[in-house]
Wavefront OBJ file of the C-alpha trace (Angstrom):
o trace
v 15.120 -106.771 14.554
v 17.048 -104.836 11.890
v 14.918 -106.338 9.108
v 11.636 -105.378 10.764
v 13.043 -101.940 11.551
v 13.737 -101.412 7.858
v 10.236 -102.572 6.904
v 8.882 -100.016 9.361
v 11.028 -97.315 7.757
v 9.623 -98.064 4.311
v 6.031 -98.085 5.527
v 6.491 -94.833 7.430
v 8.384 -92.855 4.807
v 6.867 -94.040 1.519
v 3.535 -92.228 1.384
v 1.210 -91.494 -1.524
v 0.921 -87.711 -1.952
v -1.124 -85.487 -4.241
v 0.602 -82.164 -4.870
v 3.633 -80.519 -3.300
v 3.746 -81.583 0.334
v 4.200 -78.150 1.968
v 1.036 -76.501 0.569
v -0.750 -79.819 1.015
v 0.248 -79.837 4.693
v -1.161 -76.307 5.019
v -4.409 -77.512 3.456
v -4.391 -80.498 5.831
v -4.040 -78.205 8.851
v -6.850 -75.915 7.686
v -9.122 -78.843 6.801
v -8.499 -80.371 10.225
v -9.306 -77.072 11.956
v -12.512 -76.629 9.944
v -13.697 -80.018 11.175
v -14.116 -78.466 14.622
v -15.799 -75.237 13.509
v -19.508 -75.017 12.710
v -20.978 -72.282 10.566
v -19.623 -70.031 7.864
v -15.906 -69.285 8.035
v -15.097 -65.658 8.843
v -11.300 -65.760 9.143
v -8.333 -68.029 8.479
v -4.902 -67.318 9.941
v -1.771 -69.165 8.821
v 1.571 -69.047 10.626
v 4.368 -71.130 9.156
v 8.127 -71.583 9.309
v 10.273 -70.015 6.612
v 11.040 -73.383 5.031
v 7.333 -74.092 4.632
v 6.620 -70.576 3.351
v 9.263 -70.768 0.617
v 7.990 -74.157 -0.581
v 4.352 -73.068 -0.683
v 4.623 -69.580 -2.199
v 4.235 -70.335 -5.883
v 4.058 -74.051 -6.560
v 1.075 -75.434 -8.502
v -1.924 -76.874 -6.650
v -3.412 -80.096 -8.110
v -6.116 -79.299 -10.658
v -6.244 -75.601 -9.761
v -5.422 -72.450 -11.694
v -4.493 -70.393 -8.628
v -1.523 -70.717 -6.285
v -0.438 -69.187 -2.978
v -0.479 -69.975 0.724
v -3.665 -67.989 1.392
v -5.473 -69.756 -1.445
v -4.269 -73.190 -0.320
v -5.413 -72.604 3.269
v -8.808 -71.407 2.046
v -9.160 -74.381 -0.298
v -8.354 -76.821 2.489
v -10.921 -75.160 4.735
v -13.648 -75.300 2.095
v -13.109 -78.674 0.487
v -10.230 -80.576 2.143
v -10.731 -84.039 3.590
v -8.311 -84.441 6.524
v -8.828 -88.202 6.591
v -6.934 -88.405 3.290
v -3.817 -86.788 4.800
v -1.392 -85.947 1.953
v -4.240 -86.499 -0.505
v -6.351 -83.943 1.372
v -7.114 -81.993 -1.831
v -8.168 -85.014 -3.841
v -11.414 -84.330 -5.680
v -11.552 -80.534 -5.227
v -13.587 -78.812 -7.948
v -13.625 -75.546 -9.867
v -16.470 -74.315 -7.686
v -14.335 -75.042 -4.606
v -11.585 -72.979 -6.210
v -14.010 -70.093 -6.768
v -15.099 -70.175 -3.111
v -11.499 -70.198 -1.923
v -10.589 -67.251 -4.126
v -13.612 -65.371 -2.799
v -12.337 -65.781 0.776
v -8.900 -64.543 -0.245
v -10.309 -61.595 -2.204
v -12.376 -60.522 0.811
v -9.205 -60.379 2.918
v -10.316 -63.196 5.195
v -7.013 -65.117 5.021
v -3.765 -63.894 6.627
v -0.282 -65.409 6.379
v 2.712 -64.817 8.668
v 6.160 -66.331 9.121
v 7.062 -67.802 12.507
v 10.448 -67.321 14.164
v 10.673 -70.630 16.022
v 13.417 -73.262 15.608
v 11.180 -75.862 13.961
v 11.761 -76.013 10.209
v 8.487 -77.748 9.483
v 5.856 -75.820 11.436
v 2.330 -74.878 10.349
v -0.279 -73.258 12.584
v -3.744 -72.575 11.204
v -6.600 -70.875 13.038
v -10.078 -71.086 11.530
v -12.903 -68.911 12.900
v -16.652 -68.649 12.410
v -18.961 -66.195 14.135
v -19.232 -68.386 17.221
v -16.349 -70.863 17.136
v -12.635 -71.142 16.547
v -10.090 -73.939 16.227
v -6.292 -73.967 16.085
v -4.319 -76.819 14.544
v -0.544 -77.225 14.443
v 1.361 -79.581 12.163
v 5.048 -79.900 13.025
v 8.073 -82.081 12.409
v 6.309 -84.182 9.793
v 3.867 -83.159 7.051
v 1.031 -85.168 8.618
v 1.938 -84.867 12.295
v -0.947 -82.986 13.936
v 0.773 -82.029 17.180
v -1.729 -79.541 18.601
v -5.498 -78.989 18.420
v -7.610 -76.559 20.409
v -11.331 -75.813 20.061
v -12.838 -72.683 21.571
v -9.867 -72.394 23.914
v -9.984 -76.003 25.080
v -6.830 -77.976 24.273
v -7.692 -81.345 22.739
v -4.224 -82.454 21.606
v -0.855 -81.135 22.759
v 2.196 -83.065 21.639
v 4.336 -80.109 20.621
v 7.081 -80.989 23.079
v 7.170 -84.564 21.793
v 6.807 -83.767 18.073
v 9.632 -85.026 15.857
v 12.018 -82.224 15.008
v 12.997 -81.711 11.403
v 15.483 -79.027 12.345
v 18.023 -81.018 14.296
v 18.266 -83.861 11.795
v 17.896 -86.464 14.557
v 18.370 -90.035 13.424
v 15.501 -92.223 14.742
v 17.504 -95.378 13.985
v 21.091 -94.545 14.996
v 22.295 -98.156 14.796
v 21.339 -98.574 11.140
v 24.188 -98.542 8.619
v 24.571 -98.618 4.835
v 25.823 -102.182 5.187
v 22.544 -103.093 6.904
v 20.535 -101.570 4.053
v 22.546 -103.464 1.449
v 22.101 -106.744 3.317
v 18.373 -106.092 3.491
v 17.887 -105.483 -0.234
v 19.915 -108.561 -1.200
v 18.014 -110.898 1.156
v 14.465 -109.517 1.324
v 11.805 -111.722 -0.300
v 10.651 -109.907 -3.423
v 6.986 -110.299 -2.416
v 7.663 -108.046 0.578
v 8.440 -105.130 -1.741
v 4.902 -104.378 -2.936
v 5.122 -100.811 -1.576
v 8.308 -100.203 -3.558
v 6.651 -101.681 -6.643
v 3.762 -99.263 -6.166
v 6.247 -96.381 -5.971
v 7.644 -97.419 -9.346
v 4.158 -97.660 -10.860
v 2.911 -94.309 -9.544
v 6.067 -92.356 -10.263
v 6.506 -93.887 -13.710
v 2.942 -92.893 -14.583
v 3.398 -89.208 -13.721
v 6.780 -89.103 -15.471
v 5.258 -90.481 -18.668
v 2.485 -87.924 -18.297
v 5.133 -85.216 -18.136
v 6.861 -86.549 -21.231
v 3.599 -86.472 -23.189
v 2.207 -83.075 -22.179
v 3.331 -79.464 -21.794
v 3.671 -79.090 -18.011
v 5.612 -76.292 -16.325
v 9.044 -75.636 -17.821
v 8.772 -78.828 -19.901
v 12.304 -79.771 -18.891
v 11.813 -83.518 -19.208
v 9.742 -83.337 -22.377
v 12.214 -80.976 -24.052
v 15.224 -83.161 -23.232
v 13.373 -86.250 -24.423
v 12.273 -84.571 -27.666
v 15.850 -83.516 -28.419
v 16.962 -87.143 -28.430
v 14.509 -87.771 -31.281
v 15.974 -84.812 -33.189
v 19.520 -86.010 -32.667
v 20.637 -82.974 -30.648
v 21.045 -85.154 -27.549
v 22.015 -88.803 -27.490
v 19.494 -91.327 -26.226
v 21.842 -92.595 -23.536
v 21.370 -93.476 -19.895
v 22.182 -90.013 -18.543
v 19.821 -88.152 -20.887
v 17.007 -90.660 -20.478
v 17.395 -90.565 -16.693
v 17.270 -86.756 -16.692
v 14.309 -86.558 -19.061
v 12.185 -89.196 -17.342
v 12.772 -87.873 -13.812
v 12.410 -84.187 -14.689
v 9.157 -84.851 -16.566
v 7.557 -86.092 -13.355
v 8.686 -82.991 -11.504
v 7.410 -80.796 -14.362
v 3.945 -82.315 -14.021
v 3.894 -82.287 -10.239
v 5.096 -78.706 -9.835
v 2.549 -77.525 -12.411
v -0.399 -78.960 -10.478
v -0.963 -82.380 -12.041
v -3.772 -84.337 -10.398
v -1.748 -87.565 -10.558
v -0.395 -88.842 -7.226
v 3.227 -89.747 -6.521
v 4.938 -91.913 -3.947
v 6.764 -89.436 -1.737
v 9.963 -90.290 0.119
v 10.626 -88.671 3.513
v 7.842 -86.149 2.953
v 8.912 -85.051 -0.536
v 7.260 -85.993 -3.812
v 10.129 -84.671 -5.908
v 12.495 -86.715 -3.793
v 10.259 -89.743 -4.315
v 10.548 -89.236 -8.061
v 14.294 -88.567 -7.944
v 15.140 -91.693 -5.942
v 12.934 -93.892 -8.099
v 13.096 -92.854 -11.732
v 16.850 -92.612 -12.456
v 17.087 -96.189 -11.189
v 14.103 -97.295 -13.288
v 15.688 -95.609 -16.317
v 18.999 -97.380 -15.671
v 17.295 -100.746 -15.244
v 15.500 -100.255 -18.548
v 18.648 -99.247 -20.410
v 20.669 -102.090 -18.888
v 17.992 -104.717 -19.464
v 17.778 -105.616 -15.778
v 15.097 -107.989 -14.542
v 12.124 -106.598 -12.632
v 13.414 -108.223 -9.454
v 16.842 -106.622 -9.824
v 15.201 -103.257 -10.545
v 12.945 -103.488 -7.477
v 15.869 -104.358 -5.211
v 17.806 -101.407 -6.619
v 14.892 -99.000 -6.142
v 14.450 -100.307 -2.591
v 18.100 -99.500 -1.896
v 17.638 -96.005 -3.324
v 14.560 -95.373 -1.173
v 16.260 -96.653 1.973
v 19.474 -94.709 1.464
v 17.478 -91.526 1.008
v 15.419 -92.194 4.137
v 18.627 -92.944 6.020
v 20.353 -89.742 4.917
v 17.262 -87.560 5.335
v 16.887 -88.756 8.924
v 20.157 -86.916 9.570
v 19.707 -84.124 7.011
v 16.192 -83.105 8.109
v 12.953 -83.018 6.114
v 13.432 -79.379 5.166
v 16.716 -77.556 4.716
v 18.441 -74.645 3.043
v 20.001 -77.254 0.755
v 18.019 -79.049 -1.934
v 16.823 -82.481 -0.790
v 17.141 -83.859 -4.318
v 20.915 -83.910 -3.731
v 20.278 -86.681 -1.205
v 18.032 -88.429 -3.718
v 20.750 -88.190 -6.362
v 23.329 -89.804 -4.095
v 20.878 -92.575 -3.222
v 19.972 -93.216 -6.851
v 23.648 -93.272 -7.786
v 24.382 -96.078 -5.351
v 21.380 -98.010 -6.675
v 22.509 -97.548 -10.299
v 25.943 -98.808 -9.258
v 24.208 -101.867 -7.790
v 22.703 -102.496 -11.232
v 26.075 -101.978 -12.929
v 28.349 -103.987 -10.669
v 26.665 -105.056 -7.379
v 29.719 -104.124 -5.331
v 29.121 -102.491 -1.955
v 32.397 -100.560 -1.910
v 31.617 -99.116 -5.341
v 28.111 -98.170 -4.172
v 29.641 -96.245 -1.301
v 32.008 -94.572 -3.753
v 29.003 -93.494 -5.838
v 27.527 -91.751 -2.789
v 30.863 -90.021 -2.160
v 31.048 -88.876 -5.781
v 27.517 -87.500 -5.870
v 27.670 -85.666 -2.552
v 31.021 -84.194 -3.510
v 29.466 -82.943 -6.748
v 26.046 -81.441 -5.912
v 26.499 -80.484 -2.251
v 26.104 -76.722 -2.773
v 22.662 -76.770 -4.406
v 20.348 -74.528 -2.367
v 16.592 -74.887 -1.972
v 14.829 -71.711 -3.074
v 11.347 -73.122 -2.711
v 9.078 -75.458 -4.630
v 8.369 -74.228 -8.142
v 8.650 -75.108 -11.829
v 12.440 -74.766 -11.729
v 12.694 -77.780 -9.402
v 12.493 -79.969 -12.512
v 15.886 -78.624 -13.606
v 17.396 -79.543 -10.243
v 15.912 -83.024 -10.533
v 17.502 -83.315 -13.988
v 20.868 -82.090 -12.691
v 20.961 -84.528 -9.780
v 19.785 -87.404 -11.992
v 22.639 -86.693 -14.381
v 25.091 -86.486 -11.474
v 23.773 -89.826 -10.192
v 24.565 -91.536 -13.495
v 27.991 -89.904 -13.821
v 28.922 -90.806 -10.252
v 27.756 -94.397 -10.685
v 29.786 -94.886 -13.850
v 32.908 -93.430 -12.221
v 32.432 -95.575 -9.121
v 31.828 -98.706 -11.185
v 35.193 -98.057 -12.816
v 36.893 -97.816 -9.447
v 37.004 -94.009 -9.299
v 36.037 -92.100 -6.150
v 36.625 -88.555 -4.899
v 39.531 -88.948 -2.428
v 39.272 -88.058 1.239
v 41.775 -85.237 0.723
v 39.036 -83.324 -1.127
v 36.782 -80.925 0.770
v 34.373 -82.507 3.243
v 34.781 -86.014 1.770
v 36.016 -88.554 4.327
v 37.497 -92.024 3.890
v 34.391 -93.459 5.559
v 31.185 -92.741 3.582
v 29.174 -92.632 6.811
v 31.305 -89.714 8.005
v 30.959 -87.996 4.634
v 27.191 -88.195 5.064
v 27.509 -86.739 8.570
v 29.565 -83.852 7.172
v 27.092 -83.243 4.376
v 24.173 -83.210 6.812
v 26.080 -80.899 9.121
v 26.551 -78.544 6.178
v 22.789 -78.509 5.624
v 21.816 -78.195 9.275
v 24.354 -75.661 10.537
v 24.112 -73.268 7.590
v 20.348 -73.431 7.191
v 19.213 -70.554 9.403
v 21.189 -67.798 7.714
v 20.815 -69.177 4.195
v 17.070 -69.705 4.576
v 16.611 -66.193 5.917
v 18.455 -64.634 2.978
v 16.660 -66.803 0.409
v 13.215 -66.075 1.829
v 13.972 -62.340 1.902
v 14.944 -62.493 -1.767
v 11.837 -64.463 -2.681
v 9.260 -62.258 -0.979
v 10.881 -58.919 -1.794
v 11.458 -59.260 -5.526
v 11.131 -56.186 -7.700
v 8.187 -56.993 -9.904
v 7.360 -55.452 -13.245
v 3.853 -55.179 -14.667
l 1 2 3 4 5 6 7 8 9 10 11 12 13 14 15 16 17 18 19 20 21 22 23 24 25 26 27 28 29 30 31 32 33 34 35 36 37 38 39 40 41 42 43 44 45 46 47 48 49 50 51 52 53 54 55 56 57 58 59 60 61 62 63 64 65 66 67 68 69 70 71 72 73 74 75 76 77 78 79 80 81 82 83 84 85 86 87 88 89 90 91 92 93 94 95 96 97 98 99 100 101 102 103 104 105 106 107 108 109 110 111 112 113 114 115 116 117 118 119 120 121 122 123 124 125 126 127 128 129 130 131 132 133 134 135 136 137 138 139 140 141 142 143 144 145 146 147 148 149 150 151 152 153 154 155 156 157 158 159 160 161 162 163 164 165 166 167 168 169 170 171 172 173 174 175 176 177 178 179 180 181 182 183 184 185 186 187 188 189 190 191 192 193 194 195 196 197 198 199 200 201 202 203 204 205 206 207 208 209 210 211 212 213 214 215 216 217 218 219 220 221 222 223 224 225 226 227 228 229 230 231 232 233 234 235 236 237 238 239 240 241 242 243 244 245 246 247 248 249 250 251 252 253 254 255 256 257 258 259 260 261 262 263 264 265 266 267 268 269 270 271 272 273 274 275 276 277 278 279 280 281 282 283 284 285 286 287 288 289 290 291 292 293 294 295 296 297 298 299 300 301 302 303 304 305 306 307 308 309 310 311 312 313 314 315 316 317 318 319 320 321 322 323 324 325 326 327 328 329 330 331 332 333 334 335 336 337 338 339 340 341 342 343 344 345 346 347 348 349 350 351 352 353 354 355 356 357 358 359 360 361 362 363 364 365 366 367 368 369 370 371 372 373 374 375 376 377 378 379 380 381 382 383 384 385 386 387 388 389 390 391 392 393 394 395 396 397 398 399 400 401 402 403 404 405 406 407 408 409 410 411 412 413 414 415 416 417 418 419 420 421 422 423 424 425 426 427 428
């Protein structure tokens, strides 16, 4: 039962995504609503939770020159294919972009922040002259929990929708020991989805290393190793490779990624530091795939408690997961893997999430570096002691404390961050 449960977790939480998942989810909601509305669109209304708003404000949209929540909602309405879910904007064109901008320019798209408890909540209303439809996505980036058409309710699962705010664990009996047992025993041919995650995420990271995307964090770090200003070691290579993928993704690359727990950056950050370590250590493909599987599963496990969206950066969870997987490559000792998680969480726990944007690549680089440092310390028998801060003797309790930190401080922190983001003093 545990083995099949873990397979189900992988299939549910490893999803191919094109673009940052919050604006993509907005586009999915608007595209779904448009499916029910005949005729020319006259108005689009978006209501979303603060966590969604901050992640969709300024991040790049795949293949587009424009950004913004209003633009994304308009683009989804005009050209989105809801059947593609997190690839809803696949194939959009420049003419689609022009139409979307025209709707925005005419003042036909409005955006508001909701005050409800749900951290992942998107409500889009699309109107034509004679029809209207309302679609709600909540709890999960593809979970359409409510649909109404011309006042008639077609779907209403809002009360049953999975909550991302409470950090509820759907598999409370699962432990880190279970995940380790799974990755050591699973037949390698059952890990095709994990192999695909490596292929997709490696491709976009190499794209980021080769081209000038966003802040060029990954490319710049990588180039400095060739100039001798940085050493071509595991930590630098891990940072450069992982950050390059985030650079490309945040800048609107049209290449897909394998997301983990609803986050493409998290998908990159759990995968690529481990791939980098396997390459540097000369690990076999099988050993690398088992390590990446562990990283994916640990992140899914922790995010089930942490919540899909939070005031804290989710890449911290990815860093802790990757660190344990790198430790597996270094020493294959479960106690040392747990120590790596302790070390990473004790290091990067205070990193806040101030929305999806180009700067996310720097956070990916930071957590990738922390993952390597923590793994090396753990492999040498060094672990942050339980007398320090929120670290407990039992790693499971440390994770609970870390998730509590994210969940219980989120409301105030998110409110302050969002206020800062939308009320900046801008200069012309």
